[in-house]
C-alpha positions in Angstrom: 3.3 -6.3 30.2 1.4 -9.2 28.6 -0.9 -6.8 26.8 2.2 -5.1 25.2 3.6 -8.5 24.1 0.2 -9.3 22.5 0.1 -6.0 20.7 3.7 -6.5 19.4 2.8 -10.0 18.2 -0.3 -8.6 16.5 1.7 -5.9 14.8 4.4 -8.5 13.7 1.7 -10.7 12.3 0.2 -7.8 10.4 3.6 -6.8 9.0 4.3 -10.4 7.9 0.9 -10.5 6.1 1.6 -7.1 4.5 5.0 -8.3 3.3 3.5 -11.4 1.7 0.8 -9.3 0.1 3.3 -6.8 -1.3 5.5 -9.6 -2.7 2.4 -11.2 -4.4 1.4 -7.9 -5.9 4.9 -7.3 -7.1 5.0 -10.7 -8.8 1.7 -10.1 -10.4 2.8 -6.6 -11.6 5.9 -8.1 -13.2 3.8 -10.7 -15.0 1.4 -8.1 -16.2 4.2 -5.9 -17.5 5.7 -8.8 -19.4 2.3 -9.6 -20.9 1.8 -5.9 -21.9 5.3 -5.9 -23.5 4.4 -9.0 -25.5 1.1 -7.6 -26.6 2.7 -4.3 -27.7 5.2 -6.3 -29.8 2.4 -8.3 -31.4 0.4 -5.1 -32.2 3.4 -3.6 -33.8 3.8 -6.6 -36.0 0.2 -6.6 -36.9 0.4 -2.9 -37.8 3.5 -3.5 -39.9 1.8 -6.4 -41.7 -1.3 -4.3 -42.3 0.6 -1.5 -43.7 2.5 -3.8 -46.0 -0.7 -5.3 -47.2 -2.1 -1.8 -47.9 1.0 -1.0 -49.9 0.7 -4.2 -52.0 -3.0 -3.5 -52.6 -2.1 0.0 -53.8 0.6 -1.3 -56.1 -1.8 -3.9 -57.6 -4.5 -1.3 -58.1 -2.1 1.1 -59.8 -1.2 -1.6 -62.3 -4.8 -2.5 -63.2 -6.0 -0.6 -66.2 -9.3 1.3 -65.8 -12.4 -0.5 -67.0 -13.0 1.8 -70.0 -9.9 0.6 -71.8 
């Protein structure tokens, strides 16, 4: 009977450790997802800014007369 109690205690200990590990992994996953979302927004802003700069450069180049004039 004592052996059974030891096995139950061991299983309960393992379960508690697994629960803690799952909780820690979940918290890390949430933080990583928040960071990914932030980085995606920043990349979108960079792409938008880059495209605006390209448009401005194209407009400026269109207004510059060719060198042979």
